[in-house]
Structures are given as structure tokens and as C-alpha cells.
C-alpha positions in Angstrom: -14.5 -32.1 27.6 -13.8 -29.3 25.0 -13.2 -30.3 21.4 -9.5 -30.3 20.3 -8.7 -27.1 18.4 -7.0 -27.5 15.1 -3.7 -25.5 14.8 -3.1 -22.5 12.7 -0.5 -22.4 9.9 1.6 -19.3 9.3 3.6 -18.7 6.1 6.3 -16.0 6.0 9.8 -15.8 4.5 10.7 -12.5 6.2 12.5 -12.0 9.6 10.2 -9.3 10.9 7.4 -12.0 11.2 9.7 -14.3 13.2 7.9 -13.9 16.6 4.4 -13.7 15.2 3.6 -17.4 15.6 4.6 -17.5 19.2 2.7 -14.3 20.1 -0.4 -15.6 18.3 -0.2 -18.9 20.1 -0.1 -17.1 23.4 -2.9 -14.7 22.5 -5.3 -17.3 21.1 -4.3 -20.2 23.4 -3.7 -22.7 20.6 -0.8 -24.0 18.5 0.5 -21.9 15.6 2.9 -23.6 13.3 5.3 -21.4 11.3 6.7 -22.2 7.9 9.5 -20.1 6.4 11.0 -22.5 3.8 8.9 -22.9 0.7 10.1 -26.5 0.3 8.2 -27.4 3.5 4.9 -26.3 2.1 3.8 -29.7 0.8 0.3 -31.2 0.7 1.2 -34.2 2.9 2.8 -32.0 5.6 -0.2 -29.6 5.7 -2.6 -32.5 5.7 -0.8 -33.9 8.7 -1.3 -30.6 10.6 -4.9 -30.1 9.2 -5.0 -26.4 10.2 -8.2 -24.5 10.7 -6.7 -21.5 8.9 -3.5 -20.8 6.9 -2.3 -17.2 7.2 0.2 -15.7 4.8 1.9 -12.4 6.1 4.7 -12.4 3.5 5.2 -15.1 0.9 6.8 -14.6 -2.5 6.1 -18.1 -3.8 3.1 -19.8 -5.3 0.8 -21.6 -2.9 -0.5 -24.8 -4.6 -4.2 -24.9 -5.3 -4.4 -28.3 -3.6 -3.6 -26.4 -0.4 -5.6 -23.2 -0.6 -8.7 -24.9 -2.0 -8.8 -27.3 0.9 -7.9 -25.0 3.8 -9.0 -21.4 4.1 -5.8 -19.4 3.2 -5.6 -15.7 4.1 -3.1 -13.5 2.3 -2.1 -10.0 3.6 -1.6 -7.5 0.9 -0.3 -4.0 1.4 -2.8 -2.2 -0.8 -6.5 -1.1 -0.8 -7.6 -3.9 -3.1 -8.6 -4.1 -5.9 -6.2 -1.2 -6.2 -2.6 -2.5 -6.4 -3.0 -6.2 -7.3 0.4 -7.7 -8.1 4.0 -7.6 -6.9 6.2 -5.2 -4.9 3.2 -3.3 -3.4 5.1 -1.2 -0.9 7.6 0.1 -3.5 4.9 0.7 -6.1 2.8 2.7 -3.6 5.7 4.9 -2.5 6.8 5.6 -6.1 3.2 6.7 -6.8 3.3 9.2 -4.0 1.2 7.4 -1.4 1.9 8.2 2.3 -0.6 5.6 3.6 -2.4 2.5 2.4 -4.8 -0.2 3.6 -3.5 -3.6 4.7 -6.0 -6.1 3.2 -6.7 -9.6 4.4 -8.1 -11.6 1.5 -8.7 -15.3 0.7 -6.3 -16.9 -1.7 -7.7 -17.7 -5.1 -6.6 -18.7 -8.6 -6.3 -15.1 -9.8 -3.5 -13.1 -8.1 -4.8 -10.9 -5.3 -8.4 -11.2 -6.5 -10.0 -13.2 -3.8 -12.7 -12.0 -1.4 -11.8 -9.7 1.5 -12.0 -10.5 5.2 -11.0 -7.1 6.5 -8.8 -4.0 6.0 -6.7 -1.8 8.3 -5.0 1.6 7.6 -1.2 1.5 7.5 1.3 4.4 7.4 4.0 4.3 4.7 6.3 6.7 6.4 9.9 5.6 7.3 12.0 2.8 6.0 10.7 -0.4 4.4 11.7 -2.3 7.5 9.8 0.1 9.8 6.7 -0.2 7.6 6.9 -4.0 7.7 7.2 -4.0 11.5 4.1 -1.8 11.7 2.3 -4.2 9.3 3.4 -7.2 11.5 1.6 -5.7 14.5 -1.5 -5.1 12.4 -1.5 -8.6 11.0 -1.3 -10.1 14.5 -4.5 -8.2 15.5 -6.2 -9.1 12.2 -5.5 -12.8 12.5 -6.8 -12.8 16.1 -10.0 -11.1 14.9 -10.5 -13.5 12.0 -10.0 -16.6 14.1 -12.3 -15.3 16.9 -15.1 -13.8 14.7 -14.9 -16.2 11.7 -16.1 -13.5 9.2 -17.3 -14.3 5.7 -15.1 -12.7 3.1 -16.8 -10.3 0.7 -16.1 -9.9 -3.0 -13.8 -7.1 -4.1 -15.5 -4.0 -5.4 -14.2 -1.7 -8.1 -11.9 -1.7 -11.1 -8.6 -3.4 -10.5 -5.3 -1.5 -10.8 -2.4 -3.8 -11.4 1.2 -3.4 -10.1 4.2 -5.0 -11.7 6.8 -6.9 -9.7 10.0 -4.9 -9.6 13.4 -6.2 -10.6 16.8 -5.6 -8.8 18.0 -3.4 -11.6 15.3 -0.9 -10.8 17.1 -0.2 -7.5 19.7 1.8 -9.4 19.7 5.4 -8.2 21.1 6.5 -11.5 17.6 6.1 -13.0 16.1 8.5 -10.5 15.3 12.0 -11.8 18.4 14.2 -11.8 18.7 16.4 -8.8 15.4 15.2 -7.3 16.3 14.6 -3.6 12.8 13.4 -2.5 12.9 10.8 -5.3 16.3 9.6 -4.1 15.1 9.6 -0.5 12.0 7.4 -1.4 14.1 5.1 -3.5 16.5 4.4 -0.6 14.0 4.0 2.2 11.5 1.9 0.2 14.2 -0.8 -0.3 15.7 -0.6 3.2 14.8 -4.0 4.6 16.5 -7.3 4.9 16.2 -9.5 1.8 15.6 -6.6 -0.6 18.0 -5.3 -3.2 19.0 -2.0 -1.6 19.3 1.2 -3.6 22.7 1.5 -5.3 25.0 3.3 -7.6 27.9 1.7 -9.6 31.1 3.5 -10.6 34.8 2.7 -11.2 34.1 -1.0 -10.7 32.5 -0.4 -7.3 28.9 -0.9 -6.0 27.6 1.6 -3.4 24.5 0.5 -1.5 22.5 3.0 0.5 20.6 2.4 3.8 19.2 4.3 6.8 18.6 7.5 4.9 17.4 10.7 6.5 16.2 13.9 4.8 17.8 16.9 6.6 17.9 20.6 5.9 21.4 20.3 4.3 20.5 17.2 2.2 20.2 13.5 2.4 22.3 11.5 4.9 22.7 7.7 4.6 24.9 4.7 5.4 26.8 3.5 2.4 28.3 0.0 1.9 31.0 -0.1 -0.8 32.0 -3.4 -2.5 33.9 -4.5 -5.6 31.6 -5.5 -8.5 34.1 -8.3 -9.2 33.8 -9.9 -5.8 30.1 -9.0 -5.1 27.9 -9.3 -8.2 24.4 -7.7 -8.0 21.5 -9.9 -6.6 19.4 -11.8 -9.1 16.2 -12.0 -7.0 13.2 -9.8 -7.7 11.7 -7.7 -5.0 8.8 -9.1 -3.0 
């Protein structure tokens, strides 16, 4: 009789990873348990599952050392590490003019984004943030399957680290973009166009204008705009992931 396989644990707070656990379970022929609520990530609950691996596609919360030190925990970071350690990697990359990046699978460690690397895959940064995250989701699925099947040993990061700062919602203000710079406005809108992110905005006359689904055409930028009252709809307080 074959030995019982331990489950996999999948941590993600974003909707574009919603079907990932089910697809991986079908691909790998083993149970994959998803967690989307940070309050559910408790030592006792993880110990009860006793996963072979913990995979972290998108998680903006601290993972306790009591967990990542006991079970191999693999984080997916949207930069070519050690370049781009830190928060808001997608937005920081686009603002720096990158049109592509590497999606890096690394082991969780005490220092942020500094753990050894399992593998990397190229990722295009064209399109909206949501489109980019959906492309990353497909890559992550393939990378997880490969890690589970091949059991690679992670390798230390090589090179001098470049650090990114986690963005704040106030940085989504289009008024801070260079005056008359349509490409900068285009990038600001598209890089924030995903569920759960503070969308690019302008404020005037007591109103808040939020921009999504932008396209750059020959006669200028075209976008959907949502207009709300600042009195009834205050700006979000959460930072970007």
C-alpha cells in the first residue's frame, strides 16, 4: 500500500488565486488546503494538517516563524531577487520602467525576501495589474507542481540586494504624476487596476474620481471613471500589497 501523502497548504488573500488550490489538487492528485483569512493561520491548525509544503502566492501578512521554520514555506515574489526585495513589487517595477520581470519562488526566512531560491520564471508586465496577476497565477501553478514533483534544493541569492518600499494609498494620486506625461498617467492607472488595490484617483470639488480599465490610444488615454463624494466615501487606509 502506498504511503499517505501529506497535504499542501496554500496561502493567498487575492481573488485571482481562488481556483489555484482545486487545480493543483487535480494536477498533483493530492489534497491542497487553501487559507485566505490571516486569522486562520495558527500553529495548531497548521500542525493538524501537517503539510508537506506551504506555498504563498500572495500574502501581505507576517508568517510566524513557528510555522515557516517547521514546514518548508515557499513565497512567490514578482522580482528577479535579490533585486526588488520589499513591498509593492509590481508597482515599483512599472514605475522604474520595467516591461518584464522574473517571478521568483523562494523559501521564507527571517529577513524579508532574502531566503534561498527554488526557481524563477519570466513574467510580462504589460497590461493591467489584474491581467499581470492572472498571468502570474498560471506560472505559480506550474512552479508549485514542479517543486512538489522534483523536490529541488533552494540556492542562496546571488548579488547585491535592491530594496523596494511598500507603497501607501496616497501615492495613487494622479495629481502627483508628472504634468502632461500621458505614459506616466497610463502606468499609474494600470498598475493599480486590480481588486483590493487603491485605484489611481484625483480629488476635486469634494469628489473622488477613481480610474480603471485604461487604454492608450492615438487621441489620448481612455478609462472608466467612478465618481463618489469624499464625505460618503473616504479614501482607503490600507497599503498596497
